DRENDO-1510 file (C-alpha; in Angstrom, 1 decimal, always signed):
<recs>
REC; n; res; u; v; w
REC; 1; MET; +22.7; -1.2; +51.0 .
REC; 2; LEU; +21.1; -3.4; +48.7 .
REC; 3; LEU; +21.6; -3.1; +44.9 .
REC; 4; LEU; +18.5; -4.5; +42.9 .
REC; 5; ILE; +18.9; -5.1; +39.2 .
REC; 6; ASP; +16.2; -5.9; +36.6 .
REC; 7; ALA; +17.9; -6.9; +33.5 .
REC; 8; GLY; +15.0; -7.2; +31.1 .
REC; 9; ASN; +14.7; -7.8; +27.0 .
REC; 10; THR; +15.2; -4.1; +26.3 .
REC; 11; ARG; +16.6; -2.1; +29.4 .
REC; 12; ILE; +18.1; -2.5; +32.6 .
REC; 13; LYS; +16.6; -1.1; +35.4 .
REC; 14; TRP; +18.3; -0.8; +39.2 .
REC; 15; ALA; +17.5; +0.5; +42.4 .
REC; 16; THR; +19.1; +0.9; +45.6 .
REC; 17; LEU; +17.5; +0.4; +49.2 .
REC; 18; GLU; +18.7; +1.2; +52.5 .
REC; 19; ARG; +18.6; -1.7; +55.0 .
REC; 20; ASP; +16.3; +0.8; +57.4 .
REC; 21; ARG; +13.9; +2.1; +54.5 .
REC; 22; ASP; +10.6; +0.6; +53.7 .
REC; 23; ILE; +10.4; -1.4; +50.2 .
REC; 24; ALA; +10.2; +0.7; +47.1 .
REC; 25; GLN; +11.5; +3.7; +48.9 .
REC; 26; TRP; +14.6; +3.7; +46.7 .
REC; 27; SER; +17.5; +5.7; +47.7 .
REC; 28; ALA; +18.2; +6.2; +43.8 .
REC; 29; SER; +17.2; +4.3; +40.9 .
REC; 30; GLY; +17.9; +4.3; +37.0 .
REC; 31; SER; +17.2; +2.5; +33.7 .
REC; 32; VAL; +19.5; +2.2; +30.5 .
REC; 33; PRO; +19.2; +0.1; +27.2 .
REC; 34; HIS; +21.4; -2.6; +26.8 .
REC; 35; ALA; +24.1; -0.7; +24.8 .
REC; 36; GLY; +24.4; +1.7; +27.6 .
REC; 37; LEU; +25.0; -1.0; +30.3 .
REC; 38; ALA; +28.7; +0.0; +30.7 .
REC; 39; SER; +27.7; +3.6; +32.0 .
REC; 40; LEU; +26.4; +1.7; +35.0 .
REC; 41; ALA; +29.6; +1.5; +36.8 .
REC; 42; GLN; +29.9; +5.4; +37.2 .
REC; 43; GLN; +26.2; +5.5; +38.3 .
REC; 44; TRP; +26.7; +2.9; +41.1 .
REC; 45; GLN; +30.2; +4.4; +42.0 .
REC; 46; PRO; +29.0; +6.4; +44.9 .
REC; 47; PHE; +26.7; +3.9; +46.7 .
REC; 48; LYS; +28.2; +1.6; +49.5 .
REC; 49; VAL; +26.8; -1.5; +48.5 .
REC; 50; GLN; +26.9; -4.7; +50.3 .
REC; 51; ASP; +24.2; -7.0; +48.8 .
REC; 52; ILE; +23.2; -7.1; +44.8 .
REC; 53; LEU; +20.2; -9.2; +43.8 .
REC; 54; ILE; +19.7; -9.7; +39.9 .
REC; 55; SER; +16.8; -11.0; +38.0 .
REC; 56; ASN; +18.0; -11.4; +34.6 .
REC; 57; VAL; +15.9; -12.6; +31.4 .
REC; 58; ALA; +18.2; -11.0; +29.0 .
REC; 59; GLY; +20.7; -13.7; +28.2 .
REC; 60; GLU; +24.3; -14.9; +29.1 .
REC; 61; ARG; +25.7; -11.9; +27.4 .
REC; 62; ILE; +24.2; -9.5; +29.7 .
REC; 63; ALA; +24.7; -11.7; +32.6 .
REC; 64; ALA; +28.4; -11.8; +32.0 .
REC; 65; GLN; +28.8; -7.9; +31.7 .
REC; 66; LEU; +26.6; -7.7; +34.9 .
REC; 67; THR; +28.8; -10.1; +36.7 .
REC; 68; GLU; +31.7; -8.0; +35.4 .
REC; 69; LEU; +30.4; -4.7; +36.8 .
REC; 70; CYS; +29.3; -6.0; +40.0 .
REC; 71; ALA; +33.0; -7.4; +40.4 .
REC; 72; GLN; +34.1; -4.0; +40.2 .
REC; 73; LEU; +31.9; -2.9; +43.2 .
REC; 74; GLN; +33.2; -6.1; +44.8 .
REC; 75; ALA; +36.7; -4.6; +44.4 .
REC; 76; GLY; +36.2; -1.9; +47.1 .
REC; 77; SER; +34.6; -4.4; +49.7 .
REC; 78; GLU; +35.0; -7.9; +50.3 .
REC; 79; ALA; +31.6; -8.1; +52.0 .
REC; 80; VAL; +29.5; -7.4; +48.8 .
REC; 81; ARG; +27.3; -10.6; +48.0 .
REC; 82; LEU; +26.2; -11.0; +44.5 .
REC; 83; GLN; +23.0; -13.3; +44.1 .
REC; 84; TRP; +21.0; -14.2; +41.0 .
REC; 85; PHE; +17.0; -14.4; +41.6 .
REC; 86; GLN; +15.5; -17.4; +40.2 .
REC; 87; SER; +11.9; -18.8; +40.3 .
REC; 88; LYS; +11.2; -21.4; +42.8 .
REC; 89; ALA; +8.0; -23.4; +44.1 .
REC; 90; GLN; +7.5; -20.6; +46.6 .
REC; 91; CYS; +8.9; -17.3; +47.7 .
REC; 92; ALA; +7.5; -14.4; +49.9 .
REC; 93; GLY; +4.2; -15.8; +50.1 .
REC; 94; VAL; +3.7; -16.6; +46.6 .
REC; 95; HIS; +3.3; -20.2; +45.6 .
REC; 96; ASN; +4.3; -21.0; +42.0 .
REC; 97; GLY; +1.8; -23.2; +40.3 .
REC; 98; TYR; +4.1; -23.7; +37.1 .
REC; 99; ARG; +4.7; -27.4; +36.1 .
REC; 100; HIS; +8.3; -26.9; +36.5 .
REC; 101; PRO; +8.6; -23.7; +38.8 .
REC; 102; ARG; +12.2; -22.8; +37.8 .
REC; 103; GLN; +10.9; -22.4; +34.1 .
REC; 104; LEU; +8.8; -19.4; +35.1 .
REC; 105; GLY; +10.6; -16.3; +34.2 .
REC; 106; SER; +12.4; -14.6; +37.0 .
REC; 107; ASP; +10.9; -11.4; +36.1 .
REC; 108; ARG; +7.4; -12.9; +36.3 .
REC; 109; PHE; +8.0; -14.5; +39.5 .
REC; 110; ALA; +9.3; -11.2; +40.9 .
REC; 111; SER; +6.4; -9.4; +39.6 .
REC; 112; LEU; +3.9; -11.5; +41.2 .
REC; 113; ILE; +5.8; -10.9; +44.3 .
REC; 114; GLY; +5.7; -7.2; +44.1 .
REC; 115; ALA; +2.2; -7.2; +43.3 .
REC; 116; ARG; +1.1; -9.3; +46.3 .
REC; 117; HIS; +3.3; -7.1; +48.6 .
REC; 118; GLN; +1.2; -4.0; +47.4 .
REC; 119; PHE; -2.2; -5.8; +47.3 .
REC; 120; ALA; -2.1; -8.9; +49.9 .
REC; 121; GLN; -5.0; -11.3; +50.3 .
REC; 122; GLN; -6.6; -10.1; +46.9 .
REC; 123; SER; -7.0; -12.0; +43.6 .
REC; 124; LEU; -4.6; -10.2; +41.2 .
REC; 125; LEU; -4.1; -10.4; +37.2 .
REC; 126; VAL; -0.4; -9.2; +36.9 .
REC; 127; VAL; +0.2; -7.7; +33.3 .
REC; 128; THR; +3.5; -6.8; +32.3 .
REC; 129; CYS; +3.4; -4.6; +28.9 .
REC; 130; GLY; +7.0; -4.8; +27.5 .
REC; 131; THR; +8.8; -6.6; +24.5 .
REC; 132; ALA; +6.6; -9.3; +25.4 .
REC; 133; THR; +3.1; -9.2; +27.0 .
REC; 134; THR; +2.9; -11.2; +30.2 .
REC; 135; ILE; -0.5; -11.9; +31.9 .
REC; 136; ASP; -0.2; -13.9; +35.3 .
REC; 137; ALA; -3.3; -14.6; +37.5 .
REC; 138; LEU; -2.6; -15.1; +41.2 .
REC; 139; ASP; -5.3; -15.9; +43.5 .
REC; 140; ALA; -6.2; -14.4; +47.0 .
REC; 141; ALA; -4.0; -17.1; +48.6 .
REC; 142; GLY; -0.7; -16.3; +46.9 .
REC; 143; HIS; -1.2; -19.2; +44.5 .
REC; 144; PHE; -0.1; -18.4; +40.8 .
REC; 145; VAL; -2.8; -20.1; +38.9 .
REC; 146; GLY; -0.8; -19.7; +35.6 .
REC; 147; GLY; -0.6; -17.3; +32.7 .
REC; 148; MET; -0.1; -16.5; +29.0 .
REC; 149; ILE; +2.7; -14.7; +26.9 .
REC; 150; LEU; +2.1; -12.9; +23.6 .
REC; 151; PRO; +4.1; -10.5; +21.6 .
REC; 152; GLY; +4.3; -7.0; +23.3 .
REC; 153; LEU; +2.6; -3.8; +21.7 .
REC; 154; ALA; +5.7; -2.7; +19.9 .
REC; 155; THR; +6.8; -6.2; +19.1 .
REC; 156; MET; +3.6; -6.8; +17.4 .
REC; 157; ALA; +3.7; -3.8; +15.1 .
REC; 158; ALA; +7.3; -4.3; +14.1 .
REC; 159; SER; +6.7; -8.0; +13.0 .
REC; 160; LEU; +4.0; -6.5; +10.4 .
REC; 161; ALA; +6.8; -4.1; +9.0 .
REC; 162; VAL; +9.5; -6.9; +9.0 .
REC; 163; ASN; +7.2; -9.6; +7.5 .
REC; 164; THR; +4.9; -7.7; +5.3 .
REC; 165; ALA; +6.3; -6.1; +2.6 .
REC; 166; GLN; +3.8; -3.0; +1.9 .
REC; 167; LEU; +3.3; -2.3; +5.5 .
REC; 168; PRO; +4.9; +0.7; +7.2 .
REC; 169; ALA; +7.0; +0.6; +10.2 .
REC; 170; VAL; +5.1; +2.2; +13.3 .
REC; 171; SER; +6.8; +4.2; +15.8 .
REC; 172; ASP; +3.9; +6.0; +17.3 .
REC; 173; VAL; +1.4; +3.7; +19.1 .
REC; 174; GLN; -1.1; +5.9; +20.1 .
REC; 175; LEU; -4.8; +5.0; +19.1 .
REC; 176; THR; -7.1; +7.6; +17.5 .
REC; 177; GLN; -9.7; +5.8; +16.3 .
REC; 178; LEU; -10.8; +1.9; +16.3 .
REC; 179; PHE; -11.7; +1.8; +12.5 .
REC; 180; ALA; -8.7; +3.7; +11.1 .
REC; 181; ASP; -8.8; +5.3; +7.8 .
REC; 182; ASN; -5.1; +4.8; +7.1 .
REC; 183; THR; -2.7; +1.9; +7.3 .
REC; 184; HIS; -0.4; +3.4; +9.9 .
REC; 185; ASP; -3.4; +3.6; +12.4 .
REC; 186; ALA; -4.9; +0.5; +11.2 .
REC; 187; ILE; -1.8; -1.4; +12.4 .
REC; 188; VAL; -1.8; +0.7; +15.8 .
REC; 189; SER; -5.6; -0.3; +16.2 .
REC; 190; GLY; -5.4; -4.0; +15.3 .
REC; 191; CYS; -2.2; -4.4; +17.7 .
REC; 192; ILE; -3.8; -2.5; +20.6 .
REC; 193; SER; -7.1; -4.5; +20.1 .
REC; 194; ALA; -5.1; -7.7; +20.4 .
REC; 195; GLN; -3.6; -6.7; +23.6 .
REC; 196; VAL; -7.0; -5.5; +25.0 .
REC; 197; GLY; -8.6; -8.7; +23.9 .
REC; 198; ALA; -6.1; -10.7; +25.5 .
REC; 199; ILE; -6.0; -9.1; +28.9 .
REC; 200; SER; -10.0; -9.0; +28.8 .
REC; 201; ARG; -10.4; -12.8; +28.0 .
REC; 202; ALA; -7.9; -13.4; +30.9 .
REC; 203; LEU; -9.8; -11.3; +33.3 .
REC; 204; ALA; -12.9; -12.9; +32.5 .
REC; 205; GLN; -11.4; -16.4; +33.3 .
REC; 206; CYS; -10.3; -15.3; +36.9 .
REC; 207; GLU; -12.3; -16.6; +39.8 .
REC; 208; GLY; -14.1; -14.2; +41.8 .
REC; 209; PRO; -15.7; -10.8; +41.3 .
REC; 210; THR; -13.1; -8.7; +42.8 .
REC; 211; VAL; -10.0; -9.4; +40.8 .
REC; 212; ARG; -7.7; -6.5; +40.5 .
REC; 213; CYS; -5.9; -5.9; +37.3 .
REC; 214; ILE; -2.4; -4.3; +37.4 .
REC; 215; LEU; -0.6; -3.1; +34.6 .
REC; 216; SER; +3.3; -2.4; +34.2 .
REC; 217; GLY; +5.9; -2.1; +31.7 .
REC; 218; GLY; +6.5; +0.6; +29.2 .
REC; 219; ALA; +3.7; +0.1; +26.9 .
REC; 220; ALA; +0.9; +0.0; +29.8 .
REC; 221; THR; -0.1; +3.4; +29.4 .
REC; 222; PHE; -0.8; +3.1; +25.8 .
REC; 223; ILE; -3.0; -0.2; +26.5 .
REC; 224; ALA; -4.7; +0.9; +29.9 .
REC; 225; PRO; -7.0; +3.5; +28.6 .
REC; 226; HIS; -8.8; +1.1; +26.1 .
REC; 227; LEU; -9.5; -1.6; +28.7 .
REC; 228; PRO; -13.2; -2.2; +29.4 .
REC; 229; PHE; -12.7; -2.1; +33.0 .
REC; 230; SER; -10.6; -0.2; +35.6 .
REC; 231; CYS; -6.8; -1.1; +36.2 .
REC; 232; THR; -4.1; -0.1; +38.5 .
REC; 233; LEU; -0.9; +1.2; +36.9 .
REC; 234; LEU; +2.4; +0.2; +38.9 .
REC; 235; GLU; +6.0; +0.8; +37.9 .
REC; 236; ASN; +9.0; -1.4; +38.8 .
REC; 237; LEU; +7.2; -4.4; +40.0 .
REC; 238; VAL; +10.3; -6.5; +39.3 .
REC; 239; LEU; +12.3; -4.3; +41.7 .
REC; 240; THR; +9.7; -4.2; +44.3 .
REC; 241; GLY; +9.5; -8.1; +44.3 .
REC; 242; LEU; +13.1; -8.4; +44.4 .
REC; 243; ALA; +13.1; -6.0; +47.3 .
REC; 244; VAL; +10.5; -8.1; +49.1 .
REC; 245; SER; +12.1; -11.5; +48.6 .
REC; 246; ALA; +15.5; -10.1; +49.9 .
REC; 247; ARG; +13.9; -8.7; +53.0 .
REC; 248; ALA; +12.2; -11.8; +53.6 .
REC; 249; GLY; +15.6; -13.7; +53.2 .
REC; 250; ASP; +14.0; -15.8; +50.6 .
REC; 251; ALA; +15.7; -14.7; +47.5 .
</recs>
């Protein structure tokens, strides 16, 4: 059994995959905030894990905690192998166009691999709406053209409350009207409009008339209804990309 782990800036997502199962047909899956990471030991205990593949963008502290948790699984079987997924020049049909390929976040690279697996031979704009919003272009031949990073929807809203004395904190990011008649809704409108504007501008710059826009991440459902074009919502792109690279022996 393969254990896939996506350690993001806010949450740890995971899934298990049997060797004979199709990719993304998880045996089990889950998600915990960083503060709940220790609970994963009990959640993973029932599984006979042989291989572990981790994408980590959450820093060294989380990496150390994950290493310790995985060691507990290894205590029951000498055959368990732990590998850290990293970006490189080429993997599972995706060619990394970054000037320095290793500098591309492992989560972004895995998401591109996962998206191409789902929509092979198509030009894609892969948007992950999390703590940060990342917008990455992939052409039909699998070449990663490049991307952009901006503060995520909740991060934008929170920064206004932190850095502007008279603006309130925003917890509900549902947009009710574009031109708001109160400060809370005005912040929401501004933040969502900024996200929509960045995604729309990126799509307009992509070559070809049939570029598919893919949205993933916790804020995707808040942003998608306001885009002036159709998009595809996909969950767990990073985990899917990890599974694809592992199956290809290319991790």
